[in-house]
Biotite code that builds the C-alpha atoms (Angstrom):
import biotite.structure as struc

atoms = struc.array([
    struc.Atom([-10.554, -16.300, 6.186], chain_id="A", res_id=1, res_name="MET", atom_name="CA", element="C"),
    struc.Atom([-7.718, -14.113, 4.828], chain_id="A", res_id=2, res_name="PRO", atom_name="CA", element="C"),
    struc.Atom([-7.874, -12.923, 1.222], chain_id="A", res_id=3, res_name="THR", atom_name="CA", element="C"),
    struc.Atom([-4.662, -13.771, -0.699], chain_id="A", res_id=4, res_name="PRO", atom_name="CA", element="C"),
    struc.Atom([-2.924, -11.561, -3.239], chain_id="A", res_id=5, res_name="PHE", atom_name="CA", element="C"),
    struc.Atom([0.161, -11.583, -5.430], chain_id="A", res_id=6, res_name="SER", atom_name="CA", element="C"),
    struc.Atom([1.917, -8.756, -7.280], chain_id="A", res_id=7, res_name="GLU", atom_name="CA", element="C"),
    struc.Atom([5.066, -8.662, -9.382], chain_id="A", res_id=8, res_name="GLN", atom_name="CA", element="C"),
    struc.Atom([7.094, -5.671, -10.562], chain_id="A", res_id=9, res_name="THR", atom_name="CA", element="C"),
    struc.Atom([10.028, -5.644, -12.962], chain_id="A", res_id=10, res_name="ARG", atom_name="CA", element="C"),
    struc.Atom([12.864, -3.130, -12.570], chain_id="A", res_id=11, res_name="PHE", atom_name="CA", element="C"),
    struc.Atom([15.569, -2.116, -15.033], chain_id="A", res_id=12, res_name="THR", atom_name="CA", element="C"),
    struc.Atom([18.027, -1.795, -12.124], chain_id="A", res_id=13, res_name="ALA", atom_name="CA", element="C"),
    struc.Atom([19.713, -4.765, -10.415], chain_id="A", res_id=14, res_name="PRO", atom_name="CA", element="C"),
    struc.Atom([18.507, -5.965, -6.982], chain_id="A", res_id=15, res_name="PRO", atom_name="CA", element="C"),
    struc.Atom([21.289, -4.108, -5.133], chain_id="A", res_id=16, res_name="THR", atom_name="CA", element="C"),
    struc.Atom([20.156, -0.746, -6.536], chain_id="A", res_id=17, res_name="ALA", atom_name="CA", element="C"),
    struc.Atom([16.445, -1.464, -6.021], chain_id="A", res_id=18, res_name="VAL", atom_name="CA", element="C"),
    struc.Atom([16.995, -2.579, -2.430], chain_id="A", res_id=19, res_name="HIS", atom_name="CA", element="C"),
    struc.Atom([19.037, 0.568, -1.742], chain_id="A", res_id=20, res_name="ALA", atom_name="CA", element="C"),
    struc.Atom([16.029, 2.629, -2.881], chain_id="A", res_id=21, res_name="VAL", atom_name="CA", element="C"),
    struc.Atom([13.505, 0.607, -0.860], chain_id="A", res_id=22, res_name="LEU", atom_name="CA", element="C"),
    struc.Atom([15.417, 1.239, 2.383], chain_id="A", res_id=23, res_name="VAL", atom_name="CA", element="C"),
    struc.Atom([16.379, 4.866, 1.660], chain_id="A", res_id=24, res_name="ASP", atom_name="CA", element="C"),
    struc.Atom([14.718, 7.209, 4.219], chain_id="A", res_id=25, res_name="PRO", atom_name="CA", element="C"),
    struc.Atom([14.246, 9.863, 1.500], chain_id="A", res_id=26, res_name="ALA", atom_name="CA", element="C"),
    struc.Atom([12.374, 7.344, -0.668], chain_id="A", res_id=27, res_name="PHE", atom_name="CA", element="C"),
    struc.Atom([10.274, 6.261, 2.322], chain_id="A", res_id=28, res_name="LEU", atom_name="CA", element="C"),
    struc.Atom([9.269, 9.901, 2.934], chain_id="A", res_id=29, res_name="ARG", atom_name="CA", element="C"),
    struc.Atom([8.415, 10.375, -0.752], chain_id="A", res_id=30, res_name="ALA", atom_name="CA", element="C"),
    struc.Atom([6.394, 7.139, -0.684], chain_id="A", res_id=31, res_name="ARG", atom_name="CA", element="C"),
    struc.Atom([4.367, 8.351, 2.298], chain_id="A", res_id=32, res_name="ALA", atom_name="CA", element="C"),
    struc.Atom([3.779, 11.760, 0.739], chain_id="A", res_id=33, res_name="GLU", atom_name="CA", element="C"),
    struc.Atom([2.702, 10.244, -2.594], chain_id="A", res_id=34, res_name="ARG", atom_name="CA", element="C"),
    struc.Atom([0.222, 8.024, -0.765], chain_id="A", res_id=35, res_name="SER", atom_name="CA", element="C"),
    struc.Atom([-1.473, 11.117, 0.665], chain_id="A", res_id=36, res_name="GLY", atom_name="CA", element="C"),
    struc.Atom([-0.438, 10.455, 4.264], chain_id="A", res_id=37, res_name="ALA", atom_name="CA", element="C"),
    struc.Atom([-1.535, 13.263, 6.563], chain_id="A", res_id=38, res_name="LEU", atom_name="CA", element="C"),
    struc.Atom([1.360, 12.493, 8.939], chain_id="A", res_id=39, res_name="GLU", atom_name="CA", element="C"),
    struc.Atom([4.175, 9.948, 8.691], chain_id="A", res_id=40, res_name="HIS", atom_name="CA", element="C"),
    struc.Atom([7.353, 8.676, 10.322], chain_id="A", res_id=41, res_name="THR", atom_name="CA", element="C"),
    struc.Atom([9.975, 6.330, 8.911], chain_id="A", res_id=42, res_name="GLU", atom_name="CA", element="C"),
    struc.Atom([12.986, 4.558, 10.351], chain_id="A", res_id=43, res_name="SER", atom_name="CA", element="C"),
    struc.Atom([15.592, 2.166, 9.013], chain_id="A", res_id=44, res_name="VAL", atom_name="CA", element="C"),
    struc.Atom([17.638, 0.064, 11.410], chain_id="A", res_id=45, res_name="SER", atom_name="CA", element="C"),
    struc.Atom([19.891, -2.966, 11.427], chain_id="A", res_id=46, res_name="ALA", atom_name="CA", element="C"),
    struc.Atom([19.080, -6.154, 13.309], chain_id="A", res_id=47, res_name="ASP", atom_name="CA", element="C"),
    struc.Atom([22.207, -8.207, 12.862], chain_id="A", res_id=48, res_name="GLY", atom_name="CA", element="C"),
    struc.Atom([22.562, -8.555, 9.092], chain_id="A", res_id=49, res_name="GLU", atom_name="CA", element="C"),
    struc.Atom([18.873, -7.825, 8.461], chain_id="A", res_id=50, res_name="ALA", atom_name="CA", element="C"),
    struc.Atom([17.528, -4.375, 7.586], chain_id="A", res_id=51, res_name="VAL", atom_name="CA", element="C"),
    struc.Atom([14.271, -3.358, 9.277], chain_id="A", res_id=52, res_name="VAL", atom_name="CA", element="C"),
    struc.Atom([12.127, -0.608, 7.755], chain_id="A", res_id=53, res_name="VAL", atom_name="CA", element="C"),
    struc.Atom([9.376, 0.775, 9.993], chain_id="A", res_id=54, res_name="THR", atom_name="CA", element="C"),
    struc.Atom([6.787, 3.259, 8.743], chain_id="A", res_id=55, res_name="SER", atom_name="CA", element="C"),
    struc.Atom([3.775, 4.834, 10.390], chain_id="A", res_id=56, res_name="THR", atom_name="CA", element="C"),
    struc.Atom([1.255, 6.788, 8.307], chain_id="A", res_id=57, res_name="ARG", atom_name="CA", element="C"),
    struc.Atom([-1.910, 8.595, 9.311], chain_id="A", res_id=58, res_name="THR", atom_name="CA", element="C"),
    struc.Atom([-4.292, 8.354, 6.365], chain_id="A", res_id=59, res_name="VAL", atom_name="CA", element="C"),
    struc.Atom([-7.772, 9.592, 5.576], chain_id="A", res_id=60, res_name="SER", atom_name="CA", element="C"),
    struc.Atom([-10.346, 6.813, 5.500], chain_id="A", res_id=61, res_name="THR", atom_name="CA", element="C"),
    struc.Atom([-12.523, 8.529, 2.897], chain_id="A", res_id=62, res_name="ASP", atom_name="CA", element="C"),
    struc.Atom([-11.050, 6.267, 0.195], chain_id="A", res_id=63, res_name="VAL", atom_name="CA", element="C"),
    struc.Atom([-11.965, 3.074, 2.062], chain_id="A", res_id=64, res_name="LEU", atom_name="CA", element="C"),
    struc.Atom([-15.233, 1.168, 1.736], chain_id="A", res_id=65, res_name="PRO", atom_name="CA", element="C"),
    struc.Atom([-18.037, 2.806, 3.755], chain_id="A", res_id=66, res_name="ALA", atom_name="CA", element="C"),
    struc.Atom([-18.180, -0.103, 6.227], chain_id="A", res_id=67, res_name="ALA", atom_name="CA", element="C"),
    struc.Atom([-14.492, 0.373, 7.044], chain_id="A", res_id=68, res_name="ALA", atom_name="CA", element="C"),
    struc.Atom([-14.779, 4.152, 7.320], chain_id="A", res_id=69, res_name="SER", atom_name="CA", element="C"),
    struc.Atom([-17.660, 3.832, 9.783], chain_id="A", res_id=70, res_name="ARG", atom_name="CA", element="C"),
    struc.Atom([-15.607, 1.445, 11.878], chain_id="A", res_id=71, res_name="PHE", atom_name="CA", element="C"),
    struc.Atom([-12.320, 3.424, 11.778], chain_id="A", res_id=72, res_name="LEU", atom_name="CA", element="C"),
    struc.Atom([-13.470, 7.041, 11.816], chain_id="A", res_id=73, res_name="GLY", atom_name="CA", element="C"),
    struc.Atom([-12.080, 9.804, 9.586], chain_id="A", res_id=74, res_name="SER", atom_name="CA", element="C"),
    struc.Atom([-8.422, 8.754, 9.874], chain_id="A", res_id=75, res_name="THR", atom_name="CA", element="C"),
    struc.Atom([-6.463, 5.576, 10.497], chain_id="A", res_id=76, res_name="ALA", atom_name="CA", element="C"),
    struc.Atom([-2.885, 4.975, 11.610], chain_id="A", res_id=77, res_name="VAL", atom_name="CA", element="C"),
    struc.Atom([-1.188, 2.390, 9.412], chain_id="A", res_id=78, res_name="VAL", atom_name="CA", element="C"),
    struc.Atom([1.903, 0.732, 10.851], chain_id="A", res_id=79, res_name="GLU", atom_name="CA", element="C"),
    struc.Atom([4.207, -1.178, 8.502], chain_id="A", res_id=80, res_name="GLN", atom_name="CA", element="C"),
    struc.Atom([7.292, -3.212, 9.374], chain_id="A", res_id=81, res_name="VAL", atom_name="CA", element="C"),
    struc.Atom([9.403, -4.830, 6.684], chain_id="A", res_id=82, res_name="GLU", atom_name="CA", element="C"),
    struc.Atom([12.377, -7.005, 7.543], chain_id="A", res_id=83, res_name="ARG", atom_name="CA", element="C"),
    struc.Atom([14.892, -7.576, 4.718], chain_id="A", res_id=84, res_name="TRP", atom_name="CA", element="C"),
    struc.Atom([17.233, -10.557, 4.983], chain_id="A", res_id=85, res_name="ASP", atom_name="CA", element="C"),
    struc.Atom([20.855, -10.197, 3.849], chain_id="A", res_id=86, res_name="PRO", atom_name="CA", element="C"),
    struc.Atom([21.454, -10.839, 0.143], chain_id="A", res_id=87, res_name="PRO", atom_name="CA", element="C"),
    struc.Atom([22.047, -14.334, -1.217], chain_id="A", res_id=88, res_name="ALA", atom_name="CA", element="C"),
    struc.Atom([25.154, -14.990, -3.318], chain_id="A", res_id=89, res_name="ALA", atom_name="CA", element="C"),
    struc.Atom([23.287, -14.004, -6.529], chain_id="A", res_id=90, res_name="ASP", atom_name="CA", element="C"),
    struc.Atom([21.944, -10.762, -4.993], chain_id="A", res_id=91, res_name="GLY", atom_name="CA", element="C"),
    struc.Atom([18.447, -12.087, -4.239], chain_id="A", res_id=92, res_name="THR", atom_name="CA", element="C"),
    struc.Atom([16.857, -10.559, -1.146], chain_id="A", res_id=93, res_name="ARG", atom_name="CA", element="C"),
    struc.Atom([13.825, -11.771, 0.762], chain_id="A", res_id=94, res_name="ARG", atom_name="CA", element="C"),
    struc.Atom([11.632, -9.794, 3.081], chain_id="A", res_id=95, res_name="SER", atom_name="CA", element="C"),
    struc.Atom([8.664, -10.241, 5.377], chain_id="A", res_id=96, res_name="HIS", atom_name="CA", element="C"),
    struc.Atom([6.163, -7.415, 5.715], chain_id="A", res_id=97, res_name="LEU", atom_name="CA", element="C"),
    struc.Atom([3.434, -6.831, 8.280], chain_id="A", res_id=98, res_name="THR", atom_name="CA", element="C"),
    struc.Atom([0.972, -3.979, 7.945], chain_id="A", res_id=99, res_name="LEU", atom_name="CA", element="C"),
    struc.Atom([-1.570, -3.267, 10.666], chain_id="A", res_id=100, res_name="THR", atom_name="CA", element="C"),
    struc.Atom([-4.092, -0.548, 11.303], chain_id="A", res_id=101, res_name="ILE", atom_name="CA", element="C"),
    struc.Atom([-3.854, 0.736, 14.847], chain_id="A", res_id=102, res_name="ARG", atom_name="CA", element="C"),
    struc.Atom([-6.943, -0.090, 16.931], chain_id="A", res_id=103, res_name="ASN", atom_name="CA", element="C"),
    struc.Atom([-8.501, -2.109, 14.109], chain_id="A", res_id=104, res_name="ALA", atom_name="CA", element="C"),
    struc.Atom([-8.681, -5.853, 13.460], chain_id="A", res_id=105, res_name="PRO", atom_name="CA", element="C"),
    struc.Atom([-6.858, -5.557, 10.127], chain_id="A", res_id=106, res_name="VAL", atom_name="CA", element="C"),
    struc.Atom([-3.587, -7.264, 9.212], chain_id="A", res_id=107, res_name="THR", atom_name="CA", element="C"),
    struc.Atom([-1.786, -7.559, 5.910], chain_id="A", res_id=108, res_name="LEU", atom_name="CA", element="C"),
    struc.Atom([1.146, -9.968, 5.850], chain_id="A", res_id=109, res_name="THR", atom_name="CA", element="C"),
    struc.Atom([3.374, -10.656, 2.884], chain_id="A", res_id=110, res_name="ALA", atom_name="CA", element="C"),
    struc.Atom([6.667, -12.152, 1.834], chain_id="A", res_id=111, res_name="SER", atom_name="CA", element="C"),
    struc.Atom([8.679, -10.735, -1.011], chain_id="A", res_id=112, res_name="SER", atom_name="CA", element="C"),
    struc.Atom([11.549, -11.802, -3.211], chain_id="A", res_id=113, res_name="VAL", atom_name="CA", element="C"),
    struc.Atom([13.714, -9.237, -5.001], chain_id="A", res_id=114, res_name="LEU", atom_name="CA", element="C"),
    struc.Atom([15.780, -11.222, -7.505], chain_id="A", res_id=115, res_name="ALA", atom_name="CA", element="C"),
    struc.Atom([17.991, -10.736, -10.552], chain_id="A", res_id=116, res_name="PRO", atom_name="CA", element="C"),
    struc.Atom([15.982, -10.848, -13.789], chain_id="A", res_id=117, res_name="ASP", atom_name="CA", element="C"),
    struc.Atom([18.112, -10.453, -16.903], chain_id="A", res_id=118, res_name="GLY", atom_name="CA", element="C"),
    struc.Atom([19.907, -7.105, -16.710], chain_id="A", res_id=119, res_name="PRO", atom_name="CA", element="C"),
    struc.Atom([17.409, -5.846, -14.099], chain_id="A", res_id=120, res_name="GLY", atom_name="CA", element="C"),
    struc.Atom([15.399, -7.412, -11.332], chain_id="A", res_id=121, res_name="SER", atom_name="CA", element="C"),
    struc.Atom([11.929, -8.541, -10.359], chain_id="A", res_id=122, res_name="SER", atom_name="CA", element="C"),
    struc.Atom([10.103, -8.046, -7.081], chain_id="A", res_id=123, res_name="HIS", atom_name="CA", element="C"),
    struc.Atom([7.361, -10.537, -6.194], chain_id="A", res_id=124, res_name="ARG", atom_name="CA", element="C"),
    struc.Atom([5.023, -9.856, -3.279], chain_id="A", res_id=125, res_name="LEU", atom_name="CA", element="C"),
    struc.Atom([2.752, -12.658, -2.018], chain_id="A", res_id=126, res_name="ASP", atom_name="CA", element="C"),
    struc.Atom([0.509, -12.174, 0.959], chain_id="A", res_id=127, res_name="GLY", atom_name="CA", element="C"),
    struc.Atom([-2.920, -11.962, 2.465], chain_id="A", res_id=128, res_name="SER", atom_name="CA", element="C"),
    struc.Atom([-5.263, -9.394, 3.956], chain_id="A", res_id=129, res_name="LEU", atom_name="CA", element="C"),
    struc.Atom([-7.293, -10.329, 7.002], chain_id="A", res_id=130, res_name="GLU", atom_name="CA", element="C"),
    struc.Atom([-10.094, -8.293, 8.570], chain_id="A", res_id=131, res_name="VAL", atom_name="CA", element="C"),
    struc.Atom([-11.227, -9.944, 11.789], chain_id="A", res_id=132, res_name="ARG", atom_name="CA", element="C"),
    struc.Atom([-14.808, -8.713, 11.980], chain_id="A", res_id=133, res_name="VAL", atom_name="CA", element="C"),
    struc.Atom([-17.536, -11.359, 12.332], chain_id="A", res_id=134, res_name="PRO", atom_name="CA", element="C"),
    struc.Atom([-19.732, -11.716, 9.236], chain_id="A", res_id=135, res_name="LEU", atom_name="CA", element="C"),
    struc.Atom([-18.301, -8.612, 7.485], chain_id="A", res_id=136, res_name="LEU", atom_name="CA", element="C"),
    struc.Atom([-14.568, -9.442, 7.468], chain_id="A", res_id=137, res_name="GLY", atom_name="CA", element="C"),
    struc.Atom([-14.511, -11.178, 4.093], chain_id="A", res_id=138, res_name="GLY", atom_name="CA", element="C"),
    struc.Atom([-16.674, -8.486, 2.503], chain_id="A", res_id=139, res_name="GLN", atom_name="CA", element="C"),
    struc.Atom([-14.369, -5.724, 3.802], chain_id="A", res_id=140, res_name="VAL", atom_name="CA", element="C"),
    struc.Atom([-11.281, -7.668, 2.632], chain_id="A", res_id=141, res_name="GLU", atom_name="CA", element="C"),
    struc.Atom([-12.663, -8.041, -0.904], chain_id="A", res_id=142, res_name="ARG", atom_name="CA", element="C"),
    struc.Atom([-13.673, -4.377, -1.002], chain_id="A", res_id=143, res_name="ALA", atom_name="CA", element="C"),
    struc.Atom([-10.381, -3.054, 0.439], chain_id="A", res_id=144, res_name="ALA", atom_name="CA", element="C"),
    struc.Atom([-7.929, -5.277, -1.464], chain_id="A", res_id=145, res_name="LEU", atom_name="CA", element="C"),
    struc.Atom([-8.180, -3.506, -4.872], chain_id="A", res_id=146, res_name="PRO", atom_name="CA", element="C"),
    struc.Atom([-7.314, -0.170, -3.231], chain_id="A", res_id=147, res_name="GLY", atom_name="CA", element="C"),
    struc.Atom([-4.409, -1.709, -1.321], chain_id="A", res_id=148, res_name="LEU", atom_name="CA", element="C"),
    struc.Atom([-3.076, -3.305, -4.501], chain_id="A", res_id=149, res_name="LEU", atom_name="CA", element="C"),
    struc.Atom([-3.355, 0.025, -6.315], chain_id="A", res_id=150, res_name="GLN", atom_name="CA", element="C"),
    struc.Atom([-1.264, 1.547, -3.501], chain_id="A", res_id=151, res_name="LEU", atom_name="CA", element="C"),
    struc.Atom([1.321, -1.253, -3.910], chain_id="A", res_id=152, res_name="VAL", atom_name="CA", element="C"),
    struc.Atom([1.457, -0.553, -7.669], chain_id="A", res_id=153, res_name="ARG", atom_name="CA", element="C"),
    struc.Atom([1.843, 3.179, -7.086], chain_id="A", res_id=154, res_name="SER", atom_name="CA", element="C"),
    struc.Atom([4.688, 2.581, -4.621], chain_id="A", res_id=155, res_name="GLU", atom_name="CA", element="C"),
    struc.Atom([6.328, 0.178, -7.087], chain_id="A", res_id=156, res_name="SER", atom_name="CA", element="C"),
    struc.Atom([6.116, 2.804, -9.822], chain_id="A", res_id=157, res_name="ALA", atom_name="CA", element="C"),
    struc.Atom([7.803, 5.315, -7.528], chain_id="A", res_id=158, res_name="LEU", atom_name="CA", element="C"),
    struc.Atom([10.530, 2.769, -6.714], chain_id="A", res_id=159, res_name="ALA", atom_name="CA", element="C"),
    struc.Atom([11.010, 2.196, -10.465], chain_id="A", res_id=160, res_name="GLN", atom_name="CA", element="C"),
    struc.Atom([11.487, 5.936, -10.991], chain_id="A", res_id=161, res_name="GLU", atom_name="CA", element="C"),
    struc.Atom([13.996, 6.169, -8.148], chain_id="A", res_id=162, res_name="TRP", atom_name="CA", element="C"),
    struc.Atom([15.941, 3.019, -9.084], chain_id="A", res_id=163, res_name="SER", atom_name="CA", element="C"),
    struc.Atom([16.177, 4.038, -12.746], chain_id="A", res_id=164, res_name="ALA", atom_name="CA", element="C"),
    struc.Atom([18.212, 7.036, -11.581], chain_id="A", res_id=165, res_name="GLY", atom_name="CA", element="C"),
    struc.Atom([20.381, 4.922, -9.266], chain_id="A", res_id=166, res_name="ALA", atom_name="CA", element="C"),
])
């Protein structure tokens, strides 16, 4: 059964400025480098009025729980696709994110809302992590989720830094 999570970040910048950072290829490169990616690629494309951000990162598995590292080997390729809908009249943007690990039964799915919040904005991320391994899946999810949430917080902090200068 998937393990749910929820995170919220507040920004001093309005949603338009924060969204511009989140889809900026330079920010995406900085995000990958800050995460310790050994290799990475990023692309931003349009699909009608939606903006699609695709990232691939090769990461070391030495920070994962031992059970996951044994299963994945010394590195893992993380593929992330985030699809941002066009803005609503008040500037709110919604996205859907899917993160998978290549050749592993791991999927993180989430929806986010980037909305005006006073003079700034808030970004809420709600999702779940699923590891499809009989008997051990739930244990791996519970062990891996704190590290994944720390990564989300680190990326949010970087986005705050970038959007404050926007």
